[in-house]
Every structure is written in structure tokens, then in C-alpha cells.
N, C-alpha and C positions, 0 to 999 in steps of 0.2 A: 698271520705268519704260519701258525700251526696248520691251518686249513690248507695252505699252499703246499706245505710239506706232505700232508696226507694225500692231496690230490695228485701231486707229482709221483709219490710212491705208488699209489693206485694205478696211475696210467702206465708207469714203467713196468709194474708187475703184470698188469693185463696184457701189455704188448709182449712180454716174455712168454706168457702162457699161450697167447694166440700164435706166436711164432713157433712155439714147440708143437702146438696142435696142427699147424699147417705143414711143417717140414719134418716133424718126428725127430728121432734121435740124430738125424744128419744135419740138424740146424747149425748154422755157422755163428760165430761170435759177432760178426757185423751183418747187419740186416741186408746190406747191399750184396753180400756174397751169396745170399739165398735167391736173389732175383734171377729169372731166366734172361739170359743176355740176348736172345734172339728177338725179343719184343722191343719195339721202339720206346715204349713208356718205361721199360726197365733201364734201357740205356740212357734215357734222358734223366731218370732219377740218379743213376750212377754218376753221370757227368755233373749234375747239379751238386751232388755230395762232394765231388772233387773240387769244385770251384769254391765252396764254402771256406775250407781251411786256408786257401790262398788269399782270399779277401780278408779273413780274420788276421792272418799273419801280417798283412800290410798295415792294418790298424794297430796291431800290437807293437810293431817296431817303430812307429812314428815317435813316441816319447823318447826312445833311445836315440833316434836320429837327431831330434831337437836338442837333447842333452849334449850329444857329441858336437853339434854345431855351436852350442853356447860356449864350449871350451876353447873354440878356435877363434883366431882374430877376425877381422872384418870380412875376410874371404868366405867365411862360413855362411854369410847372409846372401851371397849371390846365388842365383838359381842353378847354374851349371855345377858349381861346387857342391851345392846342397844335394842335387841329384847324384853326384858322384859318391858322396857320403852314404846316402841311402843304398845305392847299388852295391858299394863295397861291404856294407854291413850284411846285406842279404847274401852276397856271395860268400863272405866268410862264414856265415851261419850254415850255408849249404855244405861248405868244405868240412866244417867240424862234424856235421851230421853224417856225411859220408865217410869220414876218416875214423870215427869211433865205432867199433863193431857193436858196442853195447849202448848206443845212443838211445834206442827205444827203451831200454831198461833204465837209463838215466832220466829220461822223461817220465817214466812210470814213478820213479822215486820222487821227482819234483811234484808230480800230480798227486801222488798219494799223501805227501806231507803238506804241501802248500795249498793245493786246491781244496781239499777237504777242510783244512783249517780255515781258509778264507771264506768258503761258501757255506759251511754248516756250523762249525763250532763257534767261531767269532760272532757271526750274526745272532746266534741264539743267546750267547753270553751278553752281548751288547743290548739285546732286547730285554733280557731279564734285568739288567742294570738300569736302563732308561725307564722302563715301565714300573720298576719297583717290585716285580714279581718275586724276586729272590727273598724278599722280606716276609712274604706270607705263603704258607703251605696251602697248596690246592692242586686241582687237576692240571691247570696250565703249567705250574712249576714242575710237576711230575713229568709231564710230557716233554717239556723243554730240557730237563735234566736227562731224560731218556735219550733224546736226540743228541745232546752233547756227549753222553757216554758212549753212544753207538758211533758217533763221529770219531771220538778218541780211539775206540777199538779198531775202526777202519784205518785210521792214520797209523796206528801201531802195526797192524797186520799187513797193510799195504807197503809201509816202509820196510818192514822186515822182509817181506817177499821180494821187493825190488833189490834190496841189498844182497839177498841170497843170489839172485840172478846176476848181479854185477860181479859178485865174487866168483861165481861159477865161470865167468869169462876169463878169469885169471887163473 
């Protein structure tokens, strides 16, 4: 697990350095914004990047659709009604996203608080508990606690920054 964190961190950092070396101080926050739009390969990359969130969103909303269908009587089991429920949920999400001017900041808040907690902090703590690493002092425990503490710092800083941006909208 530690090796995975190290490899991911190294690959992210090396990509950031290479991006800066390629584009200089005019580097954009999203890699696709740096690509030349006149090349076919760049356009294909951008379109592929756009398709990815759409397919992920469909996968993420399936449990919500299934839970909604389970609350309904037998009509929820029929295919046309099931399609209607899924479509209605997607449309309602789009309406909420378009009607809230600070929706991006709200998603930043959720991402900073929940994503970091679920992907960095909790797996490290669970690994320490399952493996018994927390009971003995060593290099592995130091690295794991460093990861946990950095994760907590990112959660606090990201949540604080997101809340400031949401408050700024009011």
C-alpha cells in the first residue's frame, strides 16, 4: 500500500514538473486546456476526457436509482417506469447543478471532505488496524501516520477553502 502511494505521488509530481517544463508559466490547471486544438490527436484526447465523466456518472447514479425503485410499489420493477426514474433523477441533478451558482464550490467541499477521507485517511487507518502496525513502532507506522496526518491537513485546508468560496457567493 505504501509503495502504491509513493508511486502515485511520484507519477503525479513528475507529470506536474513535465507539464510546467513544456508549457512554462502559462500552464493551465487541466492538462486538456494546454493541448493544441488544431491537432486531431488533441481533439480526440479532449473528447475522450469528456466522455469519461458521463460514463462514470451513469455508474454512480445506479445505486440511487435502485434504492428509489425499491421504495416504490410493483410499478418500480417495470422497465419503462425504471427508465423514467433514472431519467428523472439525472434531469433533477442537472437542474440543481445549473440553478446553484456555487455548485462547483459545493462539489469541492464534498470532494475535499469525503473523497480524501474515503480514499486516503480511512484506508490507511484500516490497514494499520488490520495488520496490527499500530501496535509496533517502525518505519511503516511512521509513513502511515504521515499519510494520515497529511490527509487530515488536506481535508481541513480543502474544507476551509471550499467553505470560504461558498460564503463568498453570499
